[in-house]
DRENPA-3360 file (N, C-alpha, C; in nm, 2 decimals, always signed):
BEGIN
1 = MPAMNNML = -0.16/+7.22/+11.06/-0.03/+7.25/+11.10/-0.01/+7.13/+11.17 ~ -0.13/+7.09/+11.24/-0.10/+6.91/+11.32/-0.09/+6.82/+11.29 ~ -0.21/+6.81/+11.13/-0.21/+6.70/+11.09/-0.07/+6.71/+10.99 ~ +0.01/+6.78/+10.94/+0.12/+6.80/+10.88/+0.22/+6.75/+10.94 ~ +0.22/+6.76/+11.08/+0.35/+6.68/+11.19/+0.27/+6.55/+11.18 ~ +0.19/+6.54/+11.21/+0.14/+6.38/+11.21/+0.18/+6.29/+11.09 ~ +0.15/+6.34/+10.98/+0.18/+6.30/+10.87/+0.30/+6.28/+10.81 ~ +0.42/+6.39/+10.84/+0.55/+6.37/+10.83/+0.61/+6.28/+10.93;
9 = SKWIPVSE = +0.59/+6.27/+11.04/+0.60/+6.17/+11.15/+0.59/+6.04/+11.09 ~ +0.53/+6.00/+10.99/+0.52/+5.86/+10.93/+0.58/+5.83/+10.81 ~ +0.65/+5.97/+10.75/+0.69/+5.98/+10.62/+0.82/+5.96/+10.59 ~ +0.86/+6.07/+10.76/+1.03/+6.13/+10.69/+1.09/+6.07/+10.86 ~ +1.19/+5.99/+10.89/+1.25/+5.93/+10.99/+1.34/+6.04/+11.06 ~ +1.32/+6.03/+11.18/+1.36/+6.14/+11.32/+1.45/+6.17/+11.29 ~ +1.58/+6.12/+11.23/+1.71/+6.24/+11.17/+1.67/+6.32/+11.08 ~ +1.59/+6.29/+11.02/+1.58/+6.42/+10.87/+1.48/+6.52/+10.93;
17 = RSRSLALV = +1.38/+6.49/+11.00/+1.27/+6.54/+11.05/+1.23/+6.71/+11.07 ~ +1.32/+6.76/+11.14/+1.35/+6.90/+11.10/+1.33/+6.99/+11.00 ~ +1.45/+6.91/+10.94/+1.51/+6.97/+10.78/+1.33/+6.95/+10.72 ~ +1.32/+6.85/+10.72/+1.17/+6.85/+10.65/+1.02/+6.94/+10.68 ~ +1.01/+6.91/+10.81/+0.90/+6.99/+10.86/+0.93/+7.15/+10.83 ~ +1.05/+7.21/+10.81/+1.16/+7.31/+10.79/+1.10/+7.36/+10.68 ~ +1.13/+7.27/+10.56/+1.10/+7.27/+10.46/+0.95/+7.25/+10.37 ~ +0.86/+7.22/+10.47/+0.72/+7.23/+10.42/+0.67/+7.33/+10.46;
25 = YSGMYLGS = +0.72/+7.38/+10.58/+0.63/+7.51/+10.62/+0.70/+7.65/+10.59 ~ +0.79/+7.60/+10.51/+0.89/+7.70/+10.46/+0.77/+7.80/+10.32 ~ +0.71/+7.64/+10.26/+0.60/+7.60/+10.15/+0.51/+7.74/+10.17 ~ +0.44/+7.69/+10.30/+0.36/+7.79/+10.34/+0.41/+7.97/+10.35 ~ +0.55/+7.99/+10.41/+0.55/+8.12/+10.39/+0.56/+8.16/+10.20 ~ +0.59/+8.10/+10.17/+0.63/+8.14/+10.02/+0.52/+8.15/+9.95 ~ +0.41/+8.05/+9.98/+0.27/+8.11/+9.96/+0.25/+8.27/+10.02 ~ +0.30/+8.34/+10.12/+0.26/+8.45/+10.17/+0.31/+8.51/+10.08;
33 = VVGLAFSP = +0.45/+8.51/+10.03/+0.52/+8.57/+9.94/+0.43/+8.58/+9.81 ~ +0.42/+8.53/+9.76/+0.37/+8.52/+9.64/+0.23/+8.55/+9.65 ~ +0.09/+8.52/+9.74/+0.01/+8.61/+9.70/+0.00/+8.75/+9.77 ~ +0.15/+8.83/+9.85/+0.18/+8.93/+9.88/+0.22/+9.03/+9.73 ~ +0.27/+8.95/+9.62/+0.37/+9.02/+9.57/+0.22/+9.00/+9.44 ~ +0.17/+8.92/+9.42/+0.07/+8.94/+9.30/-0.10/+8.96/+9.35 ~ -0.11/+8.99/+9.44/-0.24/+9.04/+9.46/-0.27/+9.15/+9.44 ~ -0.11/+9.25/+9.49/-0.14/+9.42/+9.46/-0.16/+9.44/+9.29;
41 = LLIQKFGW = -0.10/+9.36/+9.23/-0.09/+9.37/+9.08/-0.26/+9.34/+9.01 ~ -0.30/+9.19/+9.09/-0.44/+9.15/+9.03/-0.55/+9.26/+9.08 ~ -0.51/+9.35/+9.20/-0.63/+9.42/+9.24/-0.64/+9.55/+9.13 ~ -0.51/+9.59/+9.11/-0.50/+9.70/+9.02/-0.57/+9.63/+8.85 ~ -0.55/+9.52/+8.85/-0.60/+9.53/+8.67/-0.73/+9.44/+8.68 ~ -0.74/+9.41/+8.80/-0.91/+9.31/+8.74/-1.00/+9.33/+8.88 ~ -0.95/+9.39/+8.99/-1.06/+9.45/+9.07/-1.00/+9.34/+9.24 ~ -1.06/+9.37/+9.35/-1.01/+9.28/+9.46/-1.05/+9.15/+9.45;
49 = PSVFYSFG = -1.21/+9.15/+9.40/-1.26/+8.98/+9.40/-1.16/+8.92/+9.35 ~ -1.09/+8.97/+9.20/-0.95/+8.87/+9.17/-0.87/+8.78/+9.25 ~ -0.88/+8.87/+9.39/-0.73/+8.78/+9.42/-0.82/+8.66/+9.53 ~ -0.97/+8.72/+9.55/-1.00/+8.58/+9.61/-1.06/+8.47/+9.51 ~ -1.08/+8.53/+9.39/-1.12/+8.39/+9.25/-0.98/+8.32/+9.24 ~ -0.88/+8.38/+9.24/-0.72/+8.34/+9.16/-0.69/+8.23/+9.27 ~ -0.64/+8.28/+9.41/-0.61/+8.20/+9.46/-0.69/+8.12/+9.53 ~ -0.87/+8.13/+9.56/-0.91/+8.00/+9.57/-0.92/+7.91/+9.44;
57 = SLGSIWFT = -0.95/+7.96/+9.37/-0.90/+7.83/+9.22/-0.76/+7.74/+9.22 ~ -0.68/+7.81/+9.25/-0.52/+7.74/+9.29/-0.56/+7.67/+9.38 ~ -0.61/+7.70/+9.53/-0.64/+7.60/+9.66/-0.72/+7.47/+9.59 ~ -0.85/+7.51/+9.52/-0.92/+7.43/+9.46/-0.86/+7.31/+9.41 ~ -0.71/+7.37/+9.31/-0.71/+7.28/+9.27/-0.57/+7.15/+9.36 ~ -0.51/+7.25/+9.43/-0.41/+7.21/+9.52/-0.48/+7.04/+9.57 ~ -0.61/+7.12/+9.62/-0.72/+7.02/+9.71/-0.73/+6.90/+9.67 ~ -0.77/+6.90/+9.55/-0.79/+6.80/+9.42/-0.63/+6.74/+9.42;
65 = LWLRKAYS = -0.56/+6.76/+9.39/-0.47/+6.68/+9.38/-0.35/+6.59/+9.51 ~ -0.42/+6.70/+9.62/-0.41/+6.62/+9.71/-0.49/+6.52/+9.79 ~ -0.60/+6.50/+9.76/-0.71/+6.42/+9.72/-0.62/+6.29/+9.67 ~ -0.63/+6.27/+9.57/-0.61/+6.15/+9.45/-0.41/+6.12/+9.51 ~ -0.33/+6.21/+9.56/-0.18/+6.19/+9.57/-0.12/+6.17/+9.68 ~ -0.17/+6.26/+9.80/-0.13/+6.23/+9.88/-0.20/+6.16/+10.02 ~ -0.11/+6.03/+10.08/-0.18/+5.92/+10.18/-0.08/+5.96/+10.33 ~ -0.18/+5.90/+10.44/-0.14/+5.94/+10.54/-0.03/+5.87/+10.60;
73 = SPKDDPDV = +0.02/+5.81/+10.53/+0.12/+5.69/+10.60/+0.18/+5.62/+10.44 ~ +0.29/+5.63/+10.44/+0.40/+5.52/+10.31/+0.29/+5.41/+10.31 ~ +0.25/+5.31/+10.41/+0.17/+5.18/+10.35/+0.06/+5.17/+10.33 ~ -0.02/+5.30/+10.33/-0.12/+5.33/+10.25/-0.06/+5.34/+10.12 ~ +0.04/+5.42/+10.08/+0.04/+5.46/+9.98/+0.05/+5.36/+9.85 ~ -0.01/+5.33/+9.74/+0.03/+5.23/+9.60/+0.11/+5.25/+9.52 ~ +0.16/+5.40/+9.56/+0.28/+5.41/+9.42/+0.41/+5.41/+9.49 ~ +0.44/+5.33/+9.63/+0.59/+5.34/+9.69/+0.59/+5.24/+9.67;
81 = GVEEKRLI = +0.72/+5.16/+9.66/+0.75/+5.04/+9.66/+0.80/+4.99/+9.75 ~ +0.80/+4.84/+9.76/+0.83/+4.75/+9.93/+0.98/+4.82/+9.98 ~ +1.12/+4.79/+9.83/+1.21/+4.87/+9.89/+1.25/+5.04/+9.98 ~ +1.17/+5.08/+9.90/+1.12/+5.21/+9.92/+1.05/+5.23/+10.08 ~ +0.96/+5.18/+10.10/+0.85/+5.18/+10.21/+0.95/+5.12/+10.32 ~ +0.98/+5.02/+10.31/+1.08/+4.95/+10.42/+1.20/+5.07/+10.47 ~ +1.27/+5.11/+10.37/+1.34/+5.24/+10.40/+1.29/+5.33/+10.54 ~ +1.15/+5.38/+10.42/+1.10/+5.51/+10.49/+1.06/+5.43/+10.67;
89 = LEGNVSNA = +1.04/+5.33/+10.65/+0.95/+5.31/+10.78/+1.08/+5.22/+10.88 ~ +1.21/+5.20/+10.85/+1.27/+5.16/+10.94/+1.38/+5.29/+11.04 ~ +1.32/+5.42/+10.96/+1.40/+5.50/+11.01/+1.30/+5.58/+11.14 ~ +1.17/+5.51/+11.12/+1.05/+5.62/+11.22/+1.03/+5.51/+11.36 ~ +1.01/+5.57/+11.41/+0.95/+5.51/+11.58/+0.83/+5.48/+11.57 ~ +0.80/+5.34/+11.60/+0.70/+5.29/+11.59/+0.59/+5.34/+11.72 ~ +0.49/+5.41/+11.71/+0.42/+5.44/+11.76/+0.24/+5.37/+11.78 ~ +0.22/+5.28/+11.87/+0.11/+5.22/+11.89/-0.01/+5.35/+11.94;
97 = PVSSIPWK = -0.14/+5.33/+11.83/-0.21/+5.37/+11.90/-0.29/+5.40/+12.01 ~ -0.32/+5.50/+12.08/-0.32/+5.54/+12.18/-0.53/+5.54/+12.23 ~ -0.54/+5.42/+12.29/-0.73/+5.43/+12.30/-0.73/+5.61/+12.37 ~ -0.71/+5.63/+12.44/-0.74/+5.74/+12.52/-0.64/+5.84/+12.56 ~ -0.67/+5.97/+12.58/-0.57/+6.06/+12.58/-0.55/+6.14/+12.70 ~ -0.48/+6.13/+12.79/-0.47/+6.18/+12.89/-0.47/+6.36/+12.89 ~ -0.56/+6.37/+12.91/-0.57/+6.53/+12.87/-0.54/+6.61/+13.06 ~ -0.63/+6.58/+13.14/-0.57/+6.60/+13.26/-0.43/+6.57/+13.31;
105 = LILSKAPV = -0.39/+6.50/+13.28/-0.22/+6.48/+13.30/-0.17/+6.56/+13.20 ~ -0.16/+6.56/+13.12/-0.14/+6.65/+13.00/-0.11/+6.77/+13.03 ~ -0.26/+6.86/+13.06/-0.25/+7.00/+13.08/-0.18/+7.00/+13.21 ~ -0.13/+6.94/+13.32/-0.11/+6.94/+13.46/+0.03/+7.00/+13.47 ~ +0.11/+6.98/+13.36/+0.25/+6.99/+13.35/+0.29/+7.10/+13.30 ~ +0.40/+7.17/+13.34/+0.47/+7.32/+13.36/+0.51/+7.30/+13.21 ~ +0.59/+7.23/+13.17/+0.62/+7.25/+13.01/+0.53/+7.21/+12.92 ~ +0.44/+7.20/+12.91/+0.30/+7.18/+12.85/+0.29/+7.35/+12.83;
113 = WALIISHF = +0.27/+7.40/+12.97/+0.16/+7.53/+12.95/+0.30/+7.63/+12.87 ~ +0.42/+7.62/+12.94/+0.53/+7.68/+12.83/+0.56/+7.70/+12.67 ~ +0.53/+7.58/+12.66/+0.48/+7.54/+12.52/+0.38/+7.60/+12.46 ~ +0.26/+7.63/+12.53/+0.13/+7.63/+12.49/+0.15/+7.84/+12.52 ~ +0.21/+7.87/+12.55/+0.27/+8.04/+12.61/+0.32/+8.10/+12.52 ~ +0.40/+7.99/+12.51/+0.50/+8.05/+12.38/+0.45/+8.01/+12.27 ~ +0.40/+7.96/+12.22/+0.33/+7.92/+12.12/+0.24/+8.06/+12.05 ~ +0.18/+8.07/+12.15/+0.03/+8.21/+12.16/+0.11/+8.36/+12.13;
121 = CHNWGTFI = +0.21/+8.35/+12.24/+0.35/+8.48/+12.22/+0.39/+8.49/+12.10 ~ +0.44/+8.39/+12.06/+0.49/+8.38/+11.88/+0.40/+8.42/+11.78 ~ +0.31/+8.35/+11.78/+0.17/+8.36/+11.67/+0.09/+8.50/+11.70 ~ +0.06/+8.52/+11.80/+0.03/+8.67/+11.78/+0.12/+8.79/+11.77 ~ +0.21/+8.80/+11.78/+0.29/+8.93/+11.73/+0.31/+8.89/+11.57 ~ +0.37/+8.76/+11.58/+0.41/+8.78/+11.42/+0.27/+8.75/+11.32 ~ +0.18/+8.71/+11.38/+0.04/+8.78/+11.27/+0.00/+8.86/+11.29 ~ -0.02/+8.93/+11.39/-0.09/+9.10/+11.40/+0.01/+9.15/+11.30;
129 = LLTWMPTY = +0.16/+9.16/+11.32/+0.30/+9.19/+11.25/+0.23/+9.17/+11.07 ~ +0.19/+9.06/+11.07/+0.23/+9.07/+10.85/+0.07/+9.04/+10.85 ~ -0.03/+9.08/+10.92/-0.17/+9.10/+10.84/-0.17/+9.19/+10.87 ~ -0.13/+9.30/+10.97/-0.16/+9.45/+10.87/-0.03/+9.53/+10.87 ~ +0.06/+9.44/+10.82/+0.14/+9.55/+10.74/+0.14/+9.55/+10.61 ~ +0.06/+9.52/+10.50/+0.03/+9.56/+10.40/-0.08/+9.74/+10.44 ~ -0.16/+9.70/+10.50/-0.24/+9.78/+10.59/-0.18/+9.94/+10.64 ~ -0.07/+9.88/+10.69/+0.07/+9.98/+10.76/+0.10/+10.07/+10.65;
137 = YNQVLKFN = +0.14/+10.01/+10.56/+0.27/+10.04/+10.48/+0.12/+10.16/+10.38 ~ +0.05/+10.08/+10.34/-0.06/+10.19/+10.25/-0.10/+10.29/+10.30 ~ -0.19/+10.26/+10.41/-0.24/+10.36/+10.47/-0.19/+10.48/+10.53 ~ -0.10/+10.42/+10.66/-0.02/+10.54/+10.68/+0.13/+10.59/+10.62 ~ +0.20/+10.52/+10.56/+0.33/+10.56/+10.54/+0.27/+10.59/+10.37 ~ +0.20/+10.57/+10.33/+0.12/+10.64/+10.15/+0.18/+10.57/+10.10 ~ +0.26/+10.47/+10.12/+0.30/+10.33/+9.95/+0.15/+10.29/+9.86 ~ +0.20/+10.29/+9.74/+0.08/+10.24/+9.70/+0.07/+10.08/+9.67;
145 = LTESGLLC = -0.02/+10.02/+9.62/-0.02/+9.86/+9.68/+0.12/+9.76/+9.58 ~ +0.13/+9.82/+9.53/+0.26/+9.73/+9.49/+0.39/+9.75/+9.51 ~ +0.43/+9.89/+9.60/+0.49/+9.89/+9.71/+0.50/+9.82/+9.85 ~ +0.35/+9.87/+9.92/+0.35/+9.77/+10.01/+0.39/+9.63/+10.01 ~ +0.33/+9.58/+9.91/+0.32/+9.44/+9.86/+0.43/+9.37/+9.83 ~ +0.56/+9.49/+9.82/+0.65/+9.36/+9.80/+0.76/+9.42/+9.90 ~ +0.73/+9.50/+9.97/+0.82/+9.50/+10.10/+0.72/+9.39/+10.23 ~ +0.65/+9.41/+10.20/+0.56/+9.28/+10.29/+0.62/+9.15/+10.22;
153 = VLPWLTMA = +0.64/+9.10/+10.18/+0.74/+8.98/+10.13/+0.88/+8.97/+10.21 ~ +0.89/+9.05/+10.27/+1.07/+9.08/+10.33/+1.03/+8.93/+10.42 ~ +0.96/+8.99/+10.55/+0.98/+8.88/+10.66/+0.92/+8.77/+10.59 ~ +0.81/+8.72/+10.56/+0.80/+8.63/+10.51/+0.92/+8.50/+10.44 ~ +1.02/+8.58/+10.33/+1.13/+8.53/+10.32/+1.26/+8.51/+10.38 ~ +1.26/+8.61/+10.52/+1.34/+8.55/+10.59/+1.34/+8.42/+10.67 ~ +1.18/+8.44/+10.73/+1.09/+8.30/+10.80/+1.15/+8.20/+10.72 ~ +1.15/+8.20/+10.60/+1.14/+8.05/+10.51/+1.28/+8.02/+10.50;
161 = AFANIGGW = +1.36/+8.16/+10.48/+1.53/+8.10/+10.48/+1.55/+8.03/+10.62 ~ +1.54/+8.13/+10.74/+1.54/+8.12/+10.85/+1.49/+7.96/+10.89 ~ +1.39/+7.94/+10.86/+1.29/+7.81/+10.92/+1.38/+7.67/+10.84 ~ +1.44/+7.68/+10.73/+1.52/+7.59/+10.68/+1.66/+7.56/+10.75 ~ +1.74/+7.73/+10.78/+1.88/+7.71/+10.86/+1.84/+7.61/+10.97 ~ +1.71/+7.68/+11.03/+1.69/+7.62/+11.12/+1.68/+7.45/+11.15 ~ +1.61/+7.44/+11.14/+1.59/+7.30/+11.07/+1.70/+7.22/+11.01 ~ +1.79/+7.25/+10.93/+1.93/+7.17/+10.95/+1.99/+7.17/+11.03;
169 = IADTLVRK = +2.01/+7.31/+11.14/+2.12/+7.27/+11.25/+2.08/+7.17/+11.39 ~ +1.88/+7.18/+11.36/+1.86/+7.08/+11.47/+1.90/+6.95/+11.41 ~ +1.85/+6.91/+11.26/+1.91/+6.76/+11.29/+2.06/+6.75/+11.32 ~ +2.14/+6.85/+11.28/+2.29/+6.78/+11.31/+2.27/+6.77/+11.41 ~ +2.25/+6.89/+11.50/+2.30/+6.85/+11.69/+2.25/+6.72/+11.68 ~ +2.11/+6.64/+11.65/+2.04/+6.54/+11.69/+2.12/+6.44/+11.64 ~ +2.21/+6.42/+11.51/+2.29/+6.35/+11.42/+2.41/+6.36/+11.52 ~ +2.44/+6.49/+11.60/+2.60/+6.47/+11.69/+2.56/+6.39/+11.77;
177 = GLSITTVR = +2.43/+6.38/+11.84/+2.42/+6.28/+11.95/+2.31/+6.37/+12.06 ~ +2.29/+6.49/+12.06/+2.21/+6.58/+12.16/+2.01/+6.51/+12.19 ~ +1.99/+6.49/+12.23/+1.86/+6.44/+12.26/+1.75/+6.56/+12.20 ~ +1.65/+6.47/+12.11/+1.57/+6.57/+12.01/+1.49/+6.71/+12.18 ~ +1.46/+6.63/+12.30/+1.43/+6.74/+12.38/+1.52/+6.86/+12.35 ~ +1.64/+6.81/+12.41/+1.75/+6.91/+12.43/+1.77/+7.05/+12.31 ~ +1.70/+6.98/+12.20/+1.72/+7.07/+12.07/+1.62/+7.12/+12.06 ~ +1.50/+7.10/+12.11/+1.42/+7.18/+12.13/+1.40/+7.32/+12.26;
185 = KARKSLLL = +1.42/+7.26/+12.34/+1.44/+7.32/+12.45/+1.52/+7.44/+12.46 ~ +1.63/+7.38/+12.38/+1.76/+7.54/+12.32/+1.67/+7.63/+12.23 ~ +1.62/+7.56/+12.13/+1.60/+7.64/+12.00/+1.45/+7.70/+12.08 ~ +1.39/+7.64/+12.17/+1.31/+7.74/+12.18/+1.32/+7.87/+12.32 ~ +1.41/+7.85/+12.37/+1.47/+7.92/+12.46/+1.59/+8.04/+12.38 ~ +1.63/+7.99/+12.30/+1.71/+8.15/+12.24/+1.64/+8.17/+12.15 ~ +1.53/+8.09/+12.07/+1.46/+8.23/+11.95/+1.32/+8.26/+11.98 ~ +1.26/+8.22/+12.11/+1.15/+8.34/+12.17/+1.19/+8.43/+12.13;
% end
């Protein structure tokens, strides 16, 4: 995920970045929807190893396509025309490469620790809930695999929808003059 943020920072103008990141991350959520919806069917028809073979094969195909067609920057992509490169690059902030990262300075800042703690708390709760939810539905509530799989997609669908709504709102607020920092702090404070 950090690599995706870096890559999109080179491809997407600042004014469209929140929407674009939300769209990319909603793909991750929708992948979970597909996995949770189809895994019970695969298990019932072909056994549990079929889930690993099926999704592993799809991942290998995706990886091969990614290696051939994805580029870290529009500057490196031979399929992007000169005019399109100009449009992409003029909306981006140019950052000179950093020779060394000042880790001591970064880790001495309270806002960095606030971000680390809030991110940890968010991910801990989210992923514990989402990874154990199918087991809870199946073993405690005695739902069959298909029923539990279908119920488990609801949080992922909700996250995909609201990520895109939040991205659109963030870009709109930035376009209306709020700073990116203000928008980020407001979202983190309201949505934690």
